[in-house]
C-alpha positions as MATLAB code, in Angstrom:
seq = 'MMTSVFQVALGGALGASARYGVNLGAARMFGPAFPWATLTVNLAGSFLMGLLVAVLGRDSAWAPFLLTGLLGGFTTFSAFSLDAVALWQKGQGGMAALYVGASVILSLAALVAGLSMGRVA';
ca = [
     -19.002    9.120   14.757;
     -15.791    7.146   15.146;
     -12.579    8.878   15.999;
      -9.914    8.903   13.302;
      -7.763    6.407   15.201;
     -10.663    3.981   15.508;
     -11.474    4.450   11.802;
      -7.879    3.639   10.863;
      -7.787    0.614   13.200;
     -11.068   -0.791   11.892;
     -10.163   -0.144    8.261;
      -6.697   -1.635    8.802;
      -8.150   -4.813   10.287;
     -10.533   -5.188    7.349;
      -7.834   -4.405    4.796;
      -5.338   -6.838    6.314;
      -8.020   -9.528    6.426;
      -8.839   -8.901    2.765;
      -5.163   -9.160    1.874;
      -4.934  -12.471    3.724;
      -7.919  -13.693    1.728;
      -6.247  -12.697   -1.531;
      -3.062  -14.479   -0.416;
      -4.990  -17.701    0.273;
      -6.978  -17.479   -2.948;
      -3.965  -16.760   -5.139;
      -1.979  -19.605   -3.571;
      -4.837  -22.024   -4.269;
      -5.391  -20.789   -7.813;
      -1.845  -20.221   -9.036;
       0.561  -21.849   -6.579;
       3.682  -20.290   -5.048;
       5.845  -19.890   -8.190;
       5.106  -16.150   -8.621;
       3.882  -13.546   -6.097;
       0.452  -13.150   -7.721;
      -1.218  -12.114   -4.475;
       1.174   -9.216   -3.900;
       0.851   -8.061   -7.496;
      -2.928   -8.269   -7.244;
      -3.220   -6.260   -4.021;
      -0.709   -3.657   -5.252;
      -2.614   -3.111   -8.498;
      -6.075   -3.224   -6.914;
      -5.021   -1.011   -4.001;
      -3.437    1.570   -6.276;
      -6.502    1.628   -8.533;
      -8.852    2.002   -5.570;
      -6.657    4.715   -4.024;
      -6.848    6.730   -7.242;
     -10.584    6.190   -7.585;
     -11.352    7.119   -3.972;
      -9.116   10.198   -3.964;
     -10.717   11.384   -7.211;
     -14.252   10.804   -5.923;
     -13.890   11.697   -2.233;
     -10.692   13.747   -1.988;
      -7.806   13.274    0.424;
      -9.483   15.341    3.127;
     -12.787   13.451    3.180;
     -14.200   12.348    6.519;
     -13.893    8.809    5.112;
     -10.168    9.161    4.330;
      -8.883    7.748    7.646;
     -11.068    4.639    7.307;
     -10.772    4.050    3.555;
      -7.382    5.434    2.532;
      -5.168    5.012    5.575;
      -6.975    2.096    7.208;
      -8.590   -0.157    4.613;
      -6.171    0.407    1.747;
      -3.190    0.793    4.084;
      -3.977   -2.585    5.612;
      -4.582   -4.077    2.171;
      -1.407   -2.666    0.601;
       0.898    0.218    1.449;
       1.859    0.334   -2.210;
      -1.280    2.371   -2.901;
      -0.069    5.164   -0.589;
       3.367    5.031   -2.216;
       1.739    5.316   -5.655;
      -0.421    8.267   -4.570;
       2.568   10.124   -3.093;
       4.655    9.603   -6.242;
       1.866   10.788   -8.569;
       1.092   13.764   -6.304;
       4.709   14.922   -6.609;
       4.555   14.457  -10.396;
       1.292   16.397  -10.680;
       2.788   19.270   -8.672;
       5.450   19.589  -11.378;
       8.118   17.969   -9.216;
       9.105   15.226  -11.665;
      12.661   15.020  -10.391;
      11.492   14.684   -6.811;
       8.951   12.031   -7.863;
      11.668   10.037   -9.631;
      13.965   10.394   -6.626;
      11.180    9.252   -4.304;
      10.351    6.205   -6.440;
      13.985    5.227   -6.929;
      14.936    5.774   -3.303;
      11.854    3.951   -2.034;
      12.465    0.866   -4.150;
      16.257    0.679   -3.820;
      16.457    1.623   -0.136;
      13.531   -0.642    0.791;
      15.222   -3.592   -0.918;
      18.505   -2.722    0.794;
      16.749   -2.430    4.169;
      15.123   -5.818    3.652;
      18.485   -7.412    2.808;
      20.036   -5.760    5.876;
      17.215   -7.059    8.077;
      17.604  -10.559    6.644;
      21.355  -10.444    7.238;
      20.988   -9.227   10.810;
      18.261  -11.752   11.532;
      20.319  -14.643   10.210;
      23.305  -13.687   12.381;
      21.228  -13.689   15.578;
];
């Protein structure tokens, strides 16, 4: 049996390759005017994360390969979605809202900061 690190690495390589394929396909089908590929992988990844967690559980022997590796390489948005819903389901609605708001706003701010720093260099 593969070690967890190897499972994550293999799943990540497959997930990233699948995302690249979606990027190429969406660009060919729809053009660059809207980020269809990102929307597609975020929705598909979140759906698959929910389905796999419901069927297998978070502590399954397949979790490192499928959840962290494959879906993590495909889209990290699925992990974000799972964490937010898990907080909500635990009755921590305020914490879930804080997590979602902070993740979106601070991630956008971090991206802008990185762009600014990169353009100065």
